[in-house]
C-alpha positions as CSV (number, residue, x, y, z in Angstrom):
1,M,0.0,0.0,0.0
2,K,1.4,3.4,-0.9
3,R,1.6,6.0,1.8
4,R,-0.9,8.3,0.2
5,E,-3.5,5.5,0.0
6,F,-2.7,4.6,3.7
7,V,-3.3,8.2,4.8
8,K,-6.6,8.4,2.9
9,K,-7.8,5.0,4.3
10,T,-6.8,6.0,7.9
11,A,-8.8,9.2,7.6
12,V,-11.9,7.2,6.6
13,L,-11.3,4.7,9.4
14,T,-10.9,7.5,12.0
15,A,-14.1,9.1,10.8
16,G,-16.0,5.8,11.0
17,A,-14.7,5.3,14.5
18,M,-16.0,8.7,15.6
19,L,-19.5,7.7,14.3
20,L,-19.7,4.6,16.6
21,P,-22.0,5.1,19.6
22,S,-20.4,5.9,22.9
23,C,-20.2,2.6,24.9
24,A,-18.2,3.6,27.9
25,T,-21.2,3.6,30.3
26,R,-23.1,0.7,28.9
27,S,-23.1,-2.8,30.4
28,T,-21.4,-5.7,28.7
29,S,-24.8,-7.4,28.2
30,T,-26.2,-4.3,26.5
31,L,-23.3,-4.2,24.2
32,L,-23.6,-7.9,23.3
33,Q,-27.3,-7.4,22.6
34,Q,-26.5,-4.5,20.3
35,F,-23.8,-6.4,18.4
36,S,-24.9,-10.0,18.4
37,G,-25.5,-11.1,14.9
38,P,-23.2,-8.7,12.9
39,T,-20.0,-10.1,11.3
40,I,-16.7,-8.9,12.7
41,G,-13.2,-9.6,11.5
42,H,-11.4,-9.3,8.2
43,N,-10.6,-11.1,5.0
44,S,-10.8,-14.9,5.3
45,H,-11.5,-14.8,9.1
46,Q,-14.8,-13.3,9.8
47,Y,-17.2,-14.2,12.7
48,R,-20.7,-13.9,14.0
49,I,-21.0,-12.9,17.7
50,D,-22.7,-15.2,20.2
51,G,-22.7,-13.4,23.5
52,E,-24.8,-15.9,25.4
53,W,-22.8,-19.0,24.8
54,G,-21.5,-19.7,28.3
55,S,-23.8,-17.7,30.5
56,R,-26.9,-19.9,31.0
57,Y,-25.5,-21.3,34.3
58,A,-24.5,-17.9,35.8
59,S,-26.9,-18.2,38.7
60,H,-25.1,-21.2,40.3
61,R,-21.7,-21.5,38.5
62,P,-20.0,-18.1,39.0
63,V,-16.9,-16.8,37.3
64,N,-14.6,-14.0,38.2
65,D,-11.8,-13.3,35.7
66,C,-12.1,-15.8,32.9
67,H,-8.4,-16.2,32.2
68,E,-7.9,-19.1,29.7
69,M,-9.5,-21.9,27.8
70,V,-8.4,-25.1,26.1
71,V,-10.2,-27.8,24.1
72,D,-9.5,-31.5,24.5
73,S,-9.5,-34.3,21.9
74,K,-13.3,-34.8,22.4
75,Q,-14.0,-31.1,21.7
76,R,-14.8,-30.4,25.3
77,I,-13.9,-26.9,26.3
78,Y,-12.2,-26.1,29.6
79,L,-12.5,-22.6,31.1
80,L,-10.2,-21.5,33.9
81,T,-11.4,-18.8,36.3
82,N,-10.0,-17.5,39.5
83,E,-13.4,-18.0,41.2
84,T,-12.7,-20.7,43.8
85,A,-16.3,-21.8,43.9
86,N,-15.5,-23.7,40.7
87,N,-12.1,-22.9,39.1
88,V,-12.7,-25.1,36.1
89,L,-15.9,-25.2,34.0
90,V,-16.2,-27.8,31.3
91,Y,-18.5,-27.2,28.3
92,D,-19.5,-28.8,25.1
93,R,-19.3,-26.7,22.0
94,S,-23.0,-25.7,22.3
95,G,-22.3,-24.1,25.7
96,K,-23.9,-26.9,27.8
97,L,-22.1,-27.3,31.1
98,L,-20.7,-30.8,31.5
99,N,-18.6,-30.6,34.7
100,T,-17.0,-28.2,37.2
101,W,-14.2,-28.7,39.7
102,G,-11.5,-26.9,41.6
103,T,-11.6,-24.7,44.7
104,E,-7.9,-24.4,45.5
105,Y,-6.6,-22.1,42.7
106,P,-7.1,-18.5,43.9
107,G,-4.6,-17.2,41.3
108,A,-5.7,-19.5,38.5
109,H,-4.3,-17.8,35.4
110,G,-2.6,-20.1,32.8
111,L,-4.2,-23.3,31.3
112,S,-2.6,-25.6,28.8
113,I,-3.4,-29.1,27.7
114,R,-1.1,-32.0,26.7
115,D,-1.7,-35.5,25.3
116,E,0.7,-38.1,26.8
117,G,0.2,-41.4,25.1
118,G,-3.5,-41.1,24.8
119,E,-4.2,-39.5,28.2
120,E,-4.6,-35.8,28.4
121,F,-3.5,-33.6,31.2
122,L,-4.0,-29.9,32.2
123,F,-1.3,-27.5,33.4
124,I,-2.6,-24.7,35.7
125,C,-0.4,-21.7,36.5
126,D,-1.4,-20.2,39.8
127,Y,0.4,-16.9,40.6
128,V,-1.0,-16.7,44.1
129,R,0.3,-20.1,45.0
130,H,3.5,-19.4,43.0
131,A,3.3,-22.8,41.4
132,V,2.3,-24.9,38.3
133,I,0.0,-27.8,38.9
134,K,-0.5,-30.7,36.5
135,T,-3.9,-32.4,36.8
136,T,-6.0,-35.0,35.0
137,L,-9.0,-33.7,33.0
138,D,-11.2,-34.2,36.1
139,G,-8.9,-32.3,38.4
140,R,-6.8,-35.0,40.1
141,V,-3.3,-33.5,40.9
142,V,-0.5,-35.5,39.5
143,M,2.5,-33.1,39.8
144,T,3.2,-29.7,41.3
145,L,6.1,-27.5,40.3
146,P,6.8,-25.0,43.1
147,Y,9.0,-21.9,42.6
148,P,12.4,-22.9,41.3
149,A,14.5,-22.3,44.3
150,D,17.4,-24.3,42.9
151,S,17.6,-22.1,39.8
152,G,19.6,-19.4,41.7
153,K,17.2,-16.7,40.2
154,Y,14.8,-16.3,43.1
155,Q,15.3,-15.5,46.8
156,S,11.7,-16.3,47.7
157,A,8.5,-17.8,46.3
158,N,6.9,-14.3,46.2
159,Q,9.2,-13.3,43.3
160,Y,7.8,-16.1,41.1
161,N,4.4,-15.6,39.6
162,P,3.9,-18.0,36.6
163,T,1.4,-17.1,34.0
164,E,1.7,-19.8,31.3
165,T,3.2,-23.2,30.3
166,A,3.9,-24.9,27.1
167,V,5.0,-28.5,26.7
168,A,7.2,-29.8,23.9
169,S,6.9,-33.1,22.1
170,N,9.6,-34.7,24.2
171,G,7.7,-33.7,27.4
172,D,9.9,-30.7,28.3
173,I,7.8,-28.1,30.2
174,Y,8.4,-24.4,29.7
175,V,7.0,-22.0,32.3
176,A,6.7,-18.2,31.6
177,D,7.1,-16.2,34.8
178,G,5.2,-13.3,33.3
179,Y,4.1,-11.6,36.5
180,G,7.4,-12.2,38.3
181,E,11.1,-11.9,37.2
182,Q,10.3,-12.6,33.5
183,H,12.4,-15.8,33.3
184,I,11.5,-18.8,31.2
185,I,12.0,-22.0,33.2
186,R,12.5,-25.3,31.5
187,Y,11.9,-28.7,33.1
188,N,12.0,-32.2,31.8
189,H,8.8,-34.4,31.9
190,K,9.7,-35.4,35.5
191,G,9.8,-31.9,36.7
192,E,13.5,-31.7,37.0
193,L,15.0,-28.2,36.3
194,L,17.0,-28.1,33.0
195,Q,17.4,-24.4,32.1
196,V,16.5,-20.8,32.8
197,F,16.6,-18.1,30.2
198,G,15.1,-14.7,29.4
199,G,14.5,-12.5,32.4
200,R,13.8,-8.8,32.8
201,G,15.8,-6.6,30.4
202,D,15.9,-4.4,27.3
203,G,17.6,-6.7,24.8
204,E,15.9,-9.0,22.2
205,A,16.6,-12.1,24.5
206,Y,14.8,-10.5,27.4
207,F,11.2,-9.7,28.4
208,D,8.8,-7.1,29.7
209,N,5.7,-9.0,30.7
210,A,6.4,-12.5,29.4
211,H,2.7,-13.3,29.7
212,G,2.3,-16.2,27.4
213,I,4.3,-19.0,25.7
214,A,3.5,-21.7,23.1
215,I,5.3,-24.4,21.1
216,D,5.1,-23.4,17.4
217,D,5.2,-26.8,15.6
218,R,3.8,-25.7,12.3
219,N,7.1,-26.8,10.9
220,P,7.4,-30.2,12.6
221,N,11.0,-30.4,11.6
222,N,11.9,-27.2,13.3
223,P,9.6,-26.4,16.3
224,T,10.2,-23.2,18.1
225,L,8.9,-21.2,21.0
226,L,6.6,-18.2,20.7
227,I,6.8,-16.0,23.8
228,T,4.8,-12.8,24.5
229,A,6.5,-9.5,25.4
230,R,3.2,-7.9,26.1
231,Q,4.3,-4.5,27.4
232,R,6.3,-4.0,24.2
233,N,3.5,-5.2,21.8
234,Q,5.8,-8.0,20.6
235,L,5.8,-11.7,20.0
236,K,9.3,-13.2,20.2
237,R,10.5,-16.4,18.6
238,F,13.2,-18.6,20.3
239,T,14.7,-22.0,19.8
240,L,13.7,-24.7,22.2
241,D,17.0,-24.3,24.0
242,G,16.4,-20.6,24.6
243,N,18.2,-18.7,21.8
244,H,16.4,-15.7,20.3
245,L,15.5,-16.0,16.6
246,S,13.2,-13.1,15.7
247,T,10.7,-10.6,16.9
248,I,7.2,-9.9,15.6
249,D,6.1,-6.4,16.2
250,L,2.3,-5.9,16.8
251,P,2.0,-2.2,17.5
252,G,-1.0,-1.3,19.6
253,A,-1.6,-4.9,20.7
254,F,-0.9,-5.7,24.3
255,I,-1.2,-9.4,23.6
256,C,-1.8,-12.4,25.9
257,R,-0.6,-15.9,24.9
258,P,-0.2,-17.1,21.3
259,V,-2.6,-19.9,20.4
260,I,-1.7,-22.0,17.3
261,D,-4.3,-23.7,15.2
262,G,-3.6,-25.0,11.8
263,S,-1.4,-22.4,10.0
264,N,-2.6,-19.5,12.1
265,V,-1.7,-17.8,15.3
266,Y,-4.5,-16.4,17.4
267,L,-4.0,-13.8,20.1
268,A,-6.3,-12.1,22.6
269,V,-5.4,-8.4,22.9
270,L,-6.0,-7.3,26.4
271,D,-5.9,-3.6,25.6
272,S,-4.8,-1.4,22.7
273,R,-3.9,1.6,24.8
274,L,-2.6,2.2,28.4
275,P,-3.3,2.2,31.2
276,F,-4.3,-1.5,31.5
277,G,-8.0,-1.6,32.2
278,S,-8.9,0.8,29.4
279,E,-11.5,-1.6,27.9
280,S,-9.9,-1.4,24.5
281,G,-9.2,-5.0,23.6
282,F,-9.8,-7.1,20.5
283,V,-8.5,-10.4,18.8
284,L,-5.7,-10.8,16.4
285,I,-5.1,-13.6,13.8
286,L,-1.8,-14.0,12.1
287,D,-1.1,-16.1,9.0
288,A,1.7,-18.6,8.4
289,N,4.1,-15.7,7.7
290,D,3.3,-14.0,11.0
291,R,1.4,-11.2,9.3
292,I,-1.9,-9.9,10.7
293,I,-4.9,-11.0,8.5
294,S,-7.8,-10.4,10.8
295,A,-8.6,-8.4,13.9
296,P,-12.2,-9.2,15.2
297,G,-13.2,-6.1,17.1
298,G,-10.1,-4.2,16.0
299,S,-9.1,-1.9,13.2
300,D,-8.3,-3.0,9.7
301,P,-4.9,-4.8,9.5
302,L,-2.7,-2.6,7.5
303,Y,1.0,-2.6,6.5
304,V,3.1,0.3,5.3
305,D,6.7,-0.3,4.1
306,N,6.3,-3.9,5.4
307,E,5.6,-2.7,9.0
308,A,2.2,-3.2,10.7
309,V,0.3,0.0,11.4
310,R,-0.6,0.6,15.0
311,M,-3.9,-1.1,15.8
312,H,-6.8,-0.1,18.1
313,Q,-10.2,-1.3,19.1
314,A,-12.7,-0.3,16.4
315,I,-16.0,-1.6,17.8
316,K,-16.7,-2.3,21.5
317,V,-17.6,-6.0,21.4
318,F,-14.9,-6.8,24.0
319,K,-13.5,-5.2,27.1
320,H,-10.3,-7.1,28.0
321,P,-9.8,-10.3,26.0
322,H,-7.4,-12.5,27.9
323,D,-7.4,-15.7,25.9
324,V,-8.8,-17.4,22.8
325,C,-9.7,-21.0,22.1
326,V,-10.3,-22.5,18.6
327,D,-12.6,-25.5,18.1
328,A,-12.6,-28.0,15.2
329,D,-14.9,-25.8,13.1
330,K,-12.6,-22.8,13.6
331,N,-15.0,-21.0,15.9
332,I,-13.3,-18.9,18.5
333,Y,-14.1,-18.6,22.2
334,V,-12.9,-15.5,23.9
335,A,-12.3,-15.4,27.7
336,Q,-12.0,-11.9,29.3
337,W,-10.3,-10.4,32.4
338,N,-11.8,-7.6,34.5
339,S,-14.9,-7.4,32.4
340,G,-17.8,-7.6,34.9
341,K,-17.5,-11.3,35.5
342,V,-18.7,-12.1,32.0
343,Y,-18.7,-15.6,30.5
344,P,-16.8,-16.3,27.3
345,I,-18.0,-14.9,24.0
346,R,-18.3,-17.3,21.1
347,L,-17.3,-16.1,17.6
348,E,-18.9,-18.4,15.0
349,R,-16.8,-18.6,11.8
350,V,-18.7,-17.5,8.7
């Protein structure tokens, strides 16, 4: 796109944004009633909003912050909330509640799933307990990883506040200390410490809010790590042994964890402006070349001189998206933080 065309299009987008109704004082339910039905997103990835998907059990299955979601091999969807009445809610794709469990995760934040020889396990990051807990799908604890005292990087458990895990094909477990000292801690499948890298700093190999981490196995012959540097609007790529490879700039996008499905990377954008809590989030979708192709709820994905143009919330469907989950039909489920205890929003692929 030529710069003149970009300036013209940006002017049109800005004018359009000014015509949107003011939503700052409206409730989330009112907003969802207003926007349920329309299509949001761009290019090949557009969606119809279903704002009532998970809310039918609200009277007796409460949520607080809906932090993360995963889907198992039977297409059951697991929602993690820091509401200790029921930390984990299990749904089918229609939104029917199948099971609930968990009362001991006050800092429930990160949730990942791993198939180990036909049996699936969940990994829960609890930043209040300063630990990672591995469980069966029905909540039985099989392993706990406490703060890595033997790493030499921490003087107390309070310095360690894990936010996400990723598990490699060989069973190695990577933990992102996104609310703590910004280290990435690597264990083997037995929970034995192997390596620590990253940490707080300004160089490419360091982090500022290492909020999320994922194994990028889209090239099965060369899997890598994708790690969030949320405060910098960046997604960083590392080798599995901790060497920095490249950085993906996503200006205006304070991203949570990367979620890989097929050839795409999906990201919840908590906010698109500071301070945190500005109710300015949306969703990002990247293609196989790590370029933005769709931003449901956000501004048009544009590039000038091969650099992404700063993005922003374009329509107030979401407040603070914290995670996305993609089912077999490529529908997206969006969990939100600090959004009035709302249940996940379902985006139906069209």
